[in-house]
C-alpha positions in Angstrom: 2.9 -14.8 13.5 0.6 -12.1 12.4 2.1 -8.4 11.5 -1.3 -7.5 11.1 -5.0 -8.9 12.2 -8.0 -6.9 10.6 -11.8 -8.7 12.1 -15.6 -7.8 12.0 -14.2 -4.2 10.0 -17.1 -2.7 8.9 -16.7 1.1 7.4 -19.3 4.4 6.2 -19.5 6.5 4.2 -22.0 8.6 5.4 -24.8 6.8 4.9 -23.5 4.4 2.5 -22.5 0.8 4.5 -19.2 0.0 2.3 -17.0 -2.8 4.4 -18.9 -5.8 5.8 -17.2 -7.3 8.9 -13.4 -7.3 6.0 -10.6 -9.5 7.8 -7.7 -10.3 7.0 -4.1 -11.0 8.7 -1.0 -10.3 6.7 2.5 -11.7 8.3 5.9 -10.0 9.0 7.5 -10.3 5.7 4.5 -10.9 3.5 3.3 -9.3 0.0 -0.9 -9.2 0.3 -3.0 -7.9 -1.9 -5.7 -6.7 -1.9 -8.1 -7.7 -5.9 -11.6 -6.7 -6.7 -13.2 -4.9 -9.4 -13.8 -1.3 -9.8 -15.7 0.0 -6.3 -15.8 -2.9 -4.5 -14.0 -1.3 -1.6 -9.7 -2.0 -1.9 -8.9 1.7 -1.4 -11.9 2.0 1.4 -9.8 -0.7 3.5 -6.3 0.6 2.9 -8.4 4.0 4.1 -9.5 2.2 7.5 -6.6 0.6 8.3 -4.9 3.6 8.2 -7.9 6.0 9.9 -8.0 7.9 7.1 -11.5 6.7 6.5 -12.5 5.8 10.7 -13.9 2.2 11.2 -17.7 2.2 12.6 -16.6 -1.6 14.5 -14.4 -4.2 14.2 -11.1 -4.5 15.5 -7.1 -3.6 13.8 -4.3 -4.9 15.4 -0.3 -3.7 14.4 2.2 -6.4 16.7 -1.1 -6.4 18.8 -1.6 -3.0 19.1 -5.2 -1.6 18.3 -5.6 1.0 15.7 -9.2 1.1 15.1 -10.0 4.7 16.6 -6.8 6.4 16.7 -6.2 9.3 14.3 -4.4 8.8 11.2 -1.0 10.6 12.2 -0.3 8.4 15.2 -0.9 5.8 13.6 1.4 6.3 11.6 3.4 6.8 14.6 3.0 3.2 14.9 4.9 2.2 11.8 2.0 2.4 9.3 2.8 4.5 5.5 -0.4 4.3 3.6 1.0 6.0 -0.2 -2.7 7.1 -1.3 -3.6 6.7 -5.0 -3.0 10.5 -5.5 0.5 10.4 -4.9 0.1 13.4 -2.0 3.5 14.7 -3.2 4.4 18.3 -2.6 4.9 19.9 -5.4 6.5 22.8 -4.8 9.5 21.3 -2.3 12.1 19.3 -4.2 12.7 15.4 -4.5 15.0 15.3 -1.4 13.3 18.1 0.1 10.1 16.1 0.1 12.1 13.2 1.9 13.4 15.2 4.2 10.1 16.2 5.6 8.7 13.1 6.1 11.0 11.7 7.9 11.1 14.5 10.4 9.1 13.0 12.5 10.3 10.0 12.4 11.6 7.8 15.6 14.1 5.8 13.3 14.1 6.8 9.8 16.3 6.1 6.7 19.2 7.6 5.9 19.4 9.6 2.5 21.6 6.9 1.1 20.2 4.3 1.2 16.5 5.2 -0.5 18.6 7.0 -2.9 20.4 3.3 -3.7 16.7 1.9 -3.9 15.9 4.8 -6.5 18.8 5.7 -8.2 16.2 8.0 -10.4 15.5 10.1 -7.5 19.5 10.7 -7.0 19.6 11.8 -10.2 16.7 14.2 -10.0 16.5 15.2 -6.2 16.9 18.9 -7.2 13.6 19.1 -8.8 10.4 20.0 -7.7 7.4 17.6 -7.6 5.4 19.3 -10.4 8.5 18.8 -13.1 8.6 14.7 -12.2 7.0 12.5 -14.4 4.0 10.5 -13.2 6.7 7.5 -12.6 8.7 10.0 -10.7 6.0 10.8 -8.6 5.1 7.2 -7.5 9.1 6.8 -6.8 8.9 9.2 -4.7 5.9 9.1 -3.3 7.0 5.4 -2.0 10.0 6.6 -0.9 8.4 9.2 1.5 6.7 6.2 3.0 10.2 4.4 3.4 12.1 7.1 5.1 10.1 6.4 8.1 11.0 2.6 7.8 7.6 1.5 9.0 6.3 -1.5 10.2 4.2 -2.3 7.2 3.8 0.0 3.9 0.0 0.0 2.5 0.2 0.8 -1.9 -3.1 1.8 -3.2 -2.8 1.5 -7.3 0.9 2.0 -7.9 1.0 1.7 -11.0 -2.3 3.2 -12.3 -1.3 4.9 -15.3 2.0 3.9 -15.8 4.0 3.3 -19.2 4.9 -0.8 -18.8 8.7 0.3 -19.0 7.9 2.1 -15.6 5.7 -0.1 -13.6 8.6 -3.1 -14.3 11.0 -0.6 -12.4 8.3 -0.2 -9.9 7.3 -3.8 -9.9 11.2 -4.8 -9.2 11.6 -2.1 -6.3 9.0 -3.6 -4.6 10.5 -7.2 -4.8 13.9 -5.6 -3.5 12.0 -4.3 -0.3 10.1 -7.4 -0.3 13.6 -9.1 -0.2 14.9 -7.2 2.5 12.0 -8.2 4.9 9.4 -4.9 4.3 5.7 -5.9 4.9 3.3 -4.6 2.0 -0.1 -4.8 1.5 -0.8 -4.2 -2.7 -4.7 -2.9 -4.0 -4.1 -2.9 -7.5 -5.0 -3.3 -10.9 -2.7 -4.5 -12.9 -2.9 -8.6 -12.7 0.8 -9.7 -14.8 2.4 -7.0 -11.6 0.3 -8.0 -8.7 0.7 -11.8 -9.1 4.4 -11.4 -9.7 4.9 -9.1 -6.8 2.3 -11.0 -4.1 2.5 -14.2 -1.8 -0.9 -14.4 -0.7 -4.6 -12.4 -2.2 -7.7 -11.4 -0.7 -10.3 -11.4 -3.2 -13.2 -8.2 -2.4 -16.3 -8.1 -3.7 -19.7 -6.2 -2.7 -17.2 -4.9 0.5 -16.9 -8.6 1.4 -13.9 -10.0 1.6 -15.0 -13.1 -0.9 -11.4 -15.4 -1.2 -8.3 -15.4 0.2 -5.7 -17.5 -1.9 -1.8 -18.2 -2.6 -1.2 -16.0 -5.5 0.5 -19.6 -7.0 -2.6 -20.9 -6.8 -5.1 -18.1 -8.7 -2.2 -17.9 -11.6 -3.0 -21.6 -12.3 -7.2 -21.1 -12.0 -8.0 -17.9 -13.9 -11.8 -19.6 -13.5 -10.8 -18.0 -10.4 -9.8 -14.7 -11.6 -12.8 -15.0 -13.9 -15.8 -15.3 -11.7 -14.7 -12.9 -8.7 -12.8 -10.4 -11.5 -14.5 -10.5 -14.5 -11.3 -10.9 -16.5 
């Protein structure tokens, strides 16, 4: 059973055609990664699913409900959460205020203790302002703000970007725990090792087109495919 079903998705920035008939499926409890070179259309795909970028045509169905044409806040209420690359936490609020505020309009929000069990570091830093957190702590907070709303699916845009390897390891472990608990995740990430450790399946996007789809294990076993599509 597909939780997310995307067909014929086209998106533009002004006159520039960015996504061309993108099609992908995500099953419940699956972790799916979207790989591609810089500028290939990965982040635009996530933003189009979220309604931050309005698709010009195509269909995005979540649990059978059409999302295209709905505003982003309505899509969020419907069960989609996008963790933006730039994190978008409130710097002037402390950790706990950030989390509580994110959950205010959620119908079935997580209790704070569940968030703190998942992110012990945030519990330690719960009285610290967003601007006083390290990059890794800010990323944890951005993910926590998405999870507190108990989403059906979480879209992670470059969650490991610019973080120290030890922090990336911590975040990968947390994402593994989420996946084991049944959270559905779509991940855009440049860190290949972390991505292939986390994902069940991978779509590769090139110049706005889906050019390959395979199980993550298959891509690990065929580095020539990664070389061909990603130049790694």
